[in-house]
N, C-alpha and C positions, 0 to 999 in steps of 0.2 A: 335369231342368232342360232347357229348350229351348235349342237352339244359336242363337247370335246370327246374324242375317241380315246378310250383307255385300253391299254394292253397290259396284261399281267403275265409275265413269264415266271413260272414257278420252277425253281431249280432245287429239287430235293431227291436224293437217290433212292429213298424208300418212304414215300409219303404216307403209306399205310401204317408205318411204325412211328409216325411223328405225333408228338403231343401238341406242339404249338402251330406249326405250319398247316396242319390239316384243319385245325379250327379256324385259322385265319382265312384259308382259301374257301372253306365251306361258308364262312360268314358273308362272302361276296359273290358266291357262285350263282345266285339267282337274280343278280342285278342286271337289268336289261341294258344292252348297248355296250357292254364291255367284252373284251376278248381275253379268255383265260387259256393259257397253254402250259401243259406239263412237259417241259423240255426233255426230261429223262425218259418219259413214256414215248415221246415222239422220235427220239434218237437213241435207242438202247445200245446201238453199236457205235455211238459217238460220231457217226457220219452225218454231219449237219448240212442241210440244204441251204447253203449260204444265200443264194439269190432269193429263195422263198422267205427266209428270215429277214433279209433286207427290205423286201417288198412289204412285209407285215409291219416293220418298224416305220417305214415311210408313211403308212396309212393310219398311224395313230399319233395322238398328241401327248399323252402322258404314258411314259414307259416305266412300268413298275417291275422291279427285279426282286422277287421274293425268294429267300433262302435262309437256311441255318448258317450260323457263323462258325466255320470250321477253321481251326488253326489260324485265327486272326484274319480270315479271308472268306472265301466262298467254296462251295463244292466244286470239284474238278470240272464238271460239265459246264458250269458258268464260265470258268476261265477259258475252256476250249471254245465256247460260244463267242466270248469276247474276242479272242485271238483270231477267229475265223470271220465272224460277221462284221465286226467293226473295223473293216480293212481300210487301208490307205486308198484314197480316191473315192471312197464311199462316205466314211464317217470323219475323215481328216485327210490332209491338213486344211486349216481354214483357207477359204478361197478356192479350194479344189474339191475337197470332199465335204460338202455342206448338206448332205441329205437329211441330217438330223438337227440341223441348226434351228434353235428356237423351241424345240420340244422340251418336255420336262422329264427328269430322271428322279424316281423315288425308289430308294432302297427300303425294303421291308424285311427285317432280320430278326431271327430268334437266336438267343444265346443260352448256353447252359449255365453260365455263371451269373451271379447276382449283379445288379446294377453297380453296387459299391465296389465290386471287384475291378471295374473298368474306370480307374482313375489313377493319378499319380500317387504312388505309395500303396495302391491297392494290389490285389493278387496278380493282376495282369499288367500293372505298371503304367498303363496308358489309358486315356479316355477313348470312348468309341469314336468321338470326333477325330482323334488322331489316327486311330486304326483304320478308319474309313477313307482317309485321304487318297489312297490309290483309286478308289471308286469315284471320288469327287473329281480328281484330276482327269480321269477317263471321260467323265461327263463334260468337263470343261473343254478338253481337247476336241471333243465331238460337237461342240457348240450347244450342248444341252444345258438347260437350267437345272442346277442341283437343288432339290427340295430337302428340307430337314428329314432325316430318316425316321421311319417308324420302327421302333425296336422293342421287343419283348424279352426281358431277361429272366433267367431262372427256369427254363422249361425242360430241364433234365427229368428223367423218370423219377417218381417218388421213391424214397428209400436210399438215395445216394447220400452217404454220410459226408458231412463237412460242407455241403452246399445248401444255400438258401434256395429252395425250390418253390415256385408258385403253384397254387392249386388249379385244377381244371376250371372251376367256376371263375377264378381270377383271369385265366386265359380267355375264357368266353367273354368276359366283360371287356377285356382289351380288344378282342376281335370285333366287338361292336363299335369301338372307336375307329378301327380300320375301315369298317363298312361305312361309317359316317363320313370319313375323309373321302372315300371314293364317291359316295353319293353327292357330297358337297362339291367335289371337283366337277362333276357332270353338269352342275347348274350353270 
């Protein structure tokens, strides 16, 4: 049986200053048989090569979208990428744009706020499940199978008053869980 092909599209505008995403991406960077792409580094001018991106998507089975959670959404490059790459006739509508049908979508997300901030009555008023519905519906429209997201909360820099922030060793332990998921998916 052929191993599933895994694509990790990293959307972070300044990965070198990241606490969480850098540890996550480093934890999987040596796994053989996966494709990791830093989209901000590839397209610093935001001029996305749509056909190339579509070709890469078609050639993979698990599509991982890794990014920080900005303003209850994603960094601007990810939104631009979605708007351009997941175009009509390629990714939707069903029966016409079926290029991604049956593949899997995994969101890998870091947040600044603590997990308990993302619930009804919490600081952010809504659960992550509710806030991620636009991504889930995008996956649904494109015929992708939505996988439960991998989320690490509390990755703001240490010293921010009023926020529950996790330690670097805690992030590294969670990054091991991410690596295990990717390795298990390959089997």
